[in-house]
N, C-alpha and C positions, 0 to 999 in steps of 0.2 A: 480690372480696369472698368470704370463707369462709362457707359455708352448711352447716347441720347439720340433721338430722331428730330430732325428739323424738317418740318412739312413746308415746302415753297408753294405758294399759290399765285398771287399776282406780283410777288416781290422778287422777281428772278434777277438777283444781283448779289455780289459778295461785299461791296462796300455799304457801310452804314446799314447793317442788318442785325438788329438787336437779337432775334432769335438765334442766329447762327453764333454770334458772339457769347450769348448766355450758355448755349449747349457746350461750347468749347471751353468754358471757364473751368479751370482745374486741371486741364490737360487730358480729358477724356477723349474717346472716339465718338464720332457722330455719323449718322446716316442721312445724308441730304437727299430728300425725297421729294419727287413731283408725281402726283397721281393724275393721270389722265381720266377724268370722270365723265361717263356718257351723260350724266345729268346736266353737266355744264354745256355739252354739245346740244342737247335737246332745248336748252334755254336759248339757242340761237347763235352760239360761238362758232359752230362748224362751218364756217364760210371760208373760201380760198385764202383771202389776204390774211385773216386772223390766224388761220392754220399755219401759213407759211412764216408769218412773223414769229409765232410760238416756236416754231421749229428752230429758227435762228436763235432765239433767246435761250432754249434749252441747251443747245450746241454750245453756245457761248459761255453759259454757266458751268457746263461740264468741263470746257477747255480750261476756265479759270480754276476749277476745283483741281483738275489734274495737275496744273502748274504748282499747286501746293500739296501734292501727294494724295489727293482724294480723287472723287469721281461723283457723278450724279446718278442716283438711283431712280429709274423711271418704272412706275407700275401702271396698269390699266385696270379700271373697275371703280366700284363704290369707294370713295375716299376713306370712309370710316373702317370699312372692311380691310382695305389694303394697308392703311396705317397700322392697324392692329397686328396684321400678319407680319409686317416688317418689324415692328417692335418685338414681336415674339422671336423672330429669326435672329435678331441682333441681341436679344436678352436686354433690351433697353428698358430702363426704369422711368424715363422722362420723354416726353414729346414736347417740342417747342414749335409755335407757329405764330404768325402775325394775326392781329385782330383785324376784322373788316366790318363794313357798315351795312351790307345787304342782308335781307331776311334770309337768303339761301346760306350765307355765310353764318348767321347766327344759329340757325337750325343745325348745320353742319358741326358747328363748334360744340353745341350742347350734346349732340349724338355721340360725337367723338369723346367728350369728357366722360359721359356715362359709361361708354364701352371700355375706355381704358381704366377707369376707377374699378370696374368689375373685375378686370385682370390684374389688379394691383399696381396699376401705373398711374402716372400723374401728367395732366396737361397744363403746360404753361402758355398763356396767350399774351403776347406783347403788343402794346398799343403804340401809336405814333410811328408806324413803319410805313403804311401806305397813306397816312394822313399826318399832318403837321402838328395837330393836338388831338387829343382823344375825343371821341364823339361825345357831344354833350357839354363840352368845355366852354363853349361860347353861346350857349343858350340861356335865355332869362329864366329867372325863378318860376314865374307864373305861366309860362307858355313854352311852346317847342321851337319857337323862332322870334328874332326880333323883327319888328315892323318898321323901325326907324334906324337910319343908318348910324347916327352918332352913338347911341348906347351900344350898338353892336361893335363899332370900331373901338370904343373905350374898353369893352370886355375882351376883344380881341388883343389889343395892346397890352393887356395885363398878362396875357399868356407867355410863359417861358418856354422856349424850345430846348429840347434835349441837345446834348453834345453829339456832333457827327463822329461816327465810329469808323475807323479804318478796316479795310479788308483783313482777314486773318492771314498770317503768314504760312501756317501749316494747317492742313485738315486731314485727319486720320480716319479712314473708313474701314469698317470690318470687312474682311474678304468674303465671309460666307453669305453676305446678302446679295442676292441676284438681281438683275435688272433687264427690263425690255430694251429693245434697240431704240435709240433715239430717232425721231422723225427727221427727215430732210426737206428742205424748201423745194428741191427739184422733183420730189414725188408728189407735190401738190399741183394739181391742174387749175387753170383758170385765174391764175395770180395776175394782178395788175402790173404791168411793165414798170410803172413808177413807184412801186412799193419800196420803201427803204429797207435796209437791213435791220434786223431786230438784235437786241442783246445789249448788255451793260456797255461792252467795249465801243460798239458803234454810237451808243447814246452819249457816252462821255467824250468821244471824239467829236461829235457835232456840237455839243455844248462848249468844248474848248475852242472849236472854230468860231462859234458865234461870239463868245466873250472877247476873243482877240481881234474880232473884225471892226470893233468900234461901234 
């Protein structure tokens, strides 16, 4: 049976997730993977509110996967090293992840692609997961940005948005791939009392309430 790895980064949801749907295409198993990378913490992420919100998001994602027969795999360490380890443990030939726009993400993607290709595996990067259109789609030909609104608006209006994808009904995960324990909000000190809950479930609940409020 074909097995793929899906690397979650800032896209912690099951609905409208092209990498996950692509990995599941054909009925194979997947390893839904999140890597807690110390490099991200050193860039300023490791503050209480962000860590607590992340804990909520990971647990909500894991709960959604378990409702569909799967689970979230959490690893800690360098993203490239851990993804390669998981791919080897699962005997996965493909790795799927979302494209991102930061320099950090671009360097990580290139490192991961080279490491996987060395091991005979392939990386698929999916655009328009965390952005509405692919980076560069609304930039002018001779510059990196529009200086006047009207031509920018015209270019933006020409862009077609992809169809929204439903969450998968079932997710099969190989049993042999181990996971670290998921973090809990209660273990994070110094969290602001007004911090809202994280996760797709809470986000969709808040959106539904806002839309129905008029």
